[in-house]
N, C-alpha and C positions, 0 to 999 in steps of 0.2 A: 023419422027416427024410429027404430024398433023399440018395443017395450023392454026387451032385455038390456038394450043400451041405456035406456032411462034408469032402470034399476041399478045397473052397473055404476053409473055416474052418481046416483043418489047415495048408494051404499059407500062408495069411495070418497064421498064428500069433496068432489072435485068439480062441482057445477061452476061453469064460467064460460066466457067466450073464448073461442080459439083465437090464437094470437098470430098476427102476421109479422113479418120482419120489420123491426123498428130501428130508429137511429140511436145514437149514443144516449146512455142514461146518466153519464157523468162527464167530467172534464178531464179524463185521463189523457195525458200527453206524454210524448216520448216513447221510446221502444220499451219492450218488456224488460230488457237488460237494464235500461236506465231506471225504470220503476223499481226493480229489485234492488239496485244499488242505492237508490234513495232511501228505501226502507231500512237497509242495513247500516248505512253510513250517516243517516240524519243525526246531526249533533243533538245531544240531550238538551231539552228546553229548560234552562235554569239550573239551579243547584240540585244535588241529590235530595230525594224525598224519602220520608218514612211512609211506607205503604202497608196497609192492612188488606189482605186478600181473604175474603170469606170463601173458603174452599182451598184449592191448591193441589189436590191430589187426584182429581177426576180427569175428564178428557181435556178440557181447555186450561185447567189450572197449572199443570207442570210447565207448559211453555210460557205462561204468564209470569211465573216465578223466575224461570230461567232468563227470560229477556229482561225483566226488571233488575235482576242481579247483574247481568252483563252491562247494564247501563249505569251501574253504580248506586242503585237505590238500596235502602235498608228495608228488608221485607219481613213482615210478620204474617203468618197464616193461621186461620182458625179452622179446625176440622174436628170431627167427632173422634178421630184417632183410630178409625176402623180400617183404613186403607193400608195395604202393604207397601204402597209407594213411599219411597224415602225421598225426603226433600232436604238437601244439605244447604248450609249457609243461611238459614232463616230461623227466626224465633217461631216456635210452634205453640199456639194456645189450643188446649183441648177443651172444647165446649160443644154442647148440642143446641142447635138453633130451635129445637122443640122446647127447650127449657130456659133457665135463667142465663142471661148474657150480661149481668151486672158487672162482671169482671172487665168488660170493655169500657165502661163509663169512667173508669179512673185513669185511663191512658190517653195519649194524644198521638194522632197520625195526621200527616198532611193530606192523605187521600185514602178512601176506602173503595176497594173494587169488589162488588158483590156479584159473583158469577155463578152461584149455584142455588139460587132461591127457587125451589120448586113449590113453595107454599107462601101465599101472601102474608100469612101469620108470622112466618120467619122474618119477613121484611118489617113487619110491625115491631117485632122485638129488637131487631138489629138497629133500626133507625132510632128507636127510643133510647137504646143504650149509647148510641154513637152521636146523638144530636149535638152534644157539646165537646165531642172528642175528635172531631175532624172538620175541616172546612170544605171538603169536597167528597160527595158520595156518587159513585159511578155504578149504575145498576144495569146488568145485562138482562134485557128483556127478550122479546121475540116478535117477529112480524105476525105471529099467531095472535097477538093482541088486537089486530085489526078485525073489525066486524065486517065480513063479506056478505052482501045480500045474495039471496038465491037468484040464479040467472039461468036462462035457457042455454043449452049447448048448441053451438052453431057448427056448420061444416068448417073444417080447419082452413084458416086463411081468409074467411069471409068477413070476419069482424076484427077491427083494429081497436085497441084499447090504449088509454094513456096509463103510464106506469103509476103505481100507487105512491103517493108522497107521505111525509110525516104527519100531515093533517088529516089523513084518512080516518074515518070513524072507527073508534075502538069499542070493545065490548064494555057493557055497563051491567052492574048487578040488576037482577030482576026486581020487580016492584015489592015482592015479599021478602027481599033479602035481609038477613040479619048478620051483623058482624060476627064472625066466627063460623059461619056456614062453610061447607065445603064448596070449592069452586073448580070447574074444569080448567084445563091448562091455559087457554087463551084469556079467560076471565081473570084467573089468578095473576097473570102477567100484567094485564091492564090495571087491576086494583093495586098491584105492587108499584107500578109506575106512579100512580096517584099518591100513594103513601110516601114515596121518596120525594116527590116534588113538594108535598105539603111539609115534610120534616126539614127539607133543605131548600128553601125557597131561594132561587137564584144561585144555588151552589150544587145543583144536581145535574148529572149527565145520564141520559137513558139511551142505551145502544140496543137496537132491535135487529139481531141477526136473522138470517134465513137458515137454510140447511147448512150446518157446520160439518165439514168433511176433512179428510186428511189422515195421515198416519196416527194410529192410536184410537181411532173411532170405534167404540164398543158396539155401536148400533148396526154397523155394516150397511147403512142405508145408501151409501154411494160406492163403497168398496166393491160391491158386486160387479160394477161395470168394468173397471180396469182389470179385475181378476178374470171375469168372463171373456173379455176380449183377448187377454193374454193366453187363454186356453185355446183360442183359435177355432177354426171350423165354421160351419154355418151357424149364425147367431140370430135369435129373435130380437128384432128392434121394434118397439111399440109405437103404433099410431102414426102421427104425422111428424116427420123430422123437423118441421118448422115451428113446433110448439116451443115456448120459452122454457128455459132451464136456468135456475140460479142456485149457486152454491158458494160457500166461502171457505177457504182453507183456514183451519183453526189457527195456524201460525200467523197469517195475515191479520185475522181478527184480534188475537191476543196481543200482538205486538203494537197494533194501533191503539188498543185500549190503554196500554201502558203509556204511550205517547200522549194520549188525551189527559191522563192523570198528571203527566209532567207539565203540560202547558196549562192545566186548569180549565180546559175547554168544557163548557156546559151546554146544555140543550139536548134535543132529541135527534137521533140519527138512525136511519135505516142502514143496516150493515150486512147486506148480502153481496153477491157479485156474479160476474165481473163488472167493470165500469160500463161496458157496452153490452147490448142485448146479445145473449147467447141462446142458440137454438139447441134442441135436444140432439139433433144430428151433428152439430158442431161439437157438442160435449162428447159424444161418442168418438168423433174424429180426434179430439184432443187426447183421449185415452189411447186410441189406436196408435198415436204417434210415438208411444214409448215402448212398443213391443214389435218384434219382427215376426210374430206368429201370423200365419196366413188366416185371415178371418173374413167372412162374407156376411154382411148385414141383410137380413130379410125383413123388410118392413111389413108388419102385420096390422091390419085395420083395427080400430077401436070397436067397431061393431062385432068383429070376430072375437076379440078378447072379451067383450061383454058377454057374448053368447057362451063362451067357454068358462065364464065365471073366474077370470083371472083377477087376483087380488092385487090392486095397486098398493104401493108402499110396503108390501111384504114380499109378494112374488116379483113385482116390478118396482123396486125401490127407487126413490128420487124421481119418479115420473108422475106428474100431475097435469094431464093435458088440459090446457085452457084455464088453469087455476090462476086467478089474479095475483096470488101470493108468489107466483113464479115470475112476476114481472113488476119489480119494485124499484122505485127511483132511489138511487144511491148517490146522487150528485152532491148532497150536503156532506155526506161522509167523505167523498173524494176531495171536496174543497177543504175539509178539515184534516186531510192527510192520510186517509185510507188508501193503501196501494195494494196491488195484487201481483203475486207471482204467476208465471204462465200456468195454465191449466195442466199442461203436460208435466210440469214439475210436481204438481200435486198428485197426478196419476202415477208417475214414476215412484215417488216416495211412498205413496199408499200401497202400491204393489210390492215394493221391497219390504215394507213393514209387515204386510200380510204373509209374505213368504217366510218371514222369520217367526211367525206365530207357531205355537205347538200344533202338531197335526190334528190332535183331537179338537182343538178350538176351531181350526179351519174347517173341519168336517161338520161343525155345527154353527155355521155363521148365522147371525141373528136375522138376516134378510136375504131375499133372492130366491128364485125358483131352482128346483133341482134340475140336473141335466136331463133326467128321464122325463120330467114334466115339460121341459122346453122341447125336447124331441117329439113328444106326443103332439104338442101344439103345432109344431112345424109340419109334421106329417099331415095332420088334418087340414092345415092351411093350404098345402100343396094339392091335396086331394080335391078341395073345393075350388081351387083357382087354376087348376091345370098345370 
């Protein structure tokens, strides 16, 4: 392995073993149409519930609210009141999770959906205020809570790995940790999970999504791919097409979360997708299926990309070659009712949403390489490889 490649992988934080094709990660049965139908037509579990959603106006909040209302639930949202997003048909509490949440302690809800905690101290305040105000607390965490050991990078396809389950080691505070200290993202999610389970013993649900994608995604971390494929022409495809790729449509995630609240299901669940192992090549093919634009994939090696200092997750978003967090076991979630719409549906809807964005916003997407940079790389690749 070249030094440049080692530096590339270390800087990108994607050390891990390259993944070969694997069997199913879950017990998904039936056709995609049947699964989609089951998601939409599943009868509500029990009577309508009073739900408190902490958030509700960000990326995953609006569909959570929409779906809960469509299923007959009474919804309250708590936000800082800074978003321009309008949410009709709900009670709206204005409060800042950085401050006093005592207003929540005098109320009662059947379930609380905490989907926007970016700081473990927010969770400390909300669980304290809601300890006696609800019987069920559902916390949206992240697979980034898992602590991945440093691993050597192998040639693509040479190393097979078992998918990560819910019992995988999570981050823990360092020895000199003091409550109130700042925490990086993965650690703050792990600490938050502990707080929730401590406050709601036997009454807590922890959902660990992977990369959440779909229409409305402000990060553009996956949007780049259907957009670029729709533009057509020769397109740079990174590394080995057999690397694993996992994403979840925000609508599949949020609708399942509401159903978990309906049924009172507790426990810890990985929540990325799809139910069976997806390769990066298959992911690109799923995006290609929704456009008639003529496009040709040119697969460029990781050694070359390393030498050219291509930045993963910014220039090449949603690509993490050999990262164990792109191969996570979702069988428990599938058994608990998580279903997936076809990837092509996600690609088509994301592309339609992107085309409806203001031109200025589309010109400054948050992730993805410029066409000039891509053409420069392709030209150099062809010069080196004949």
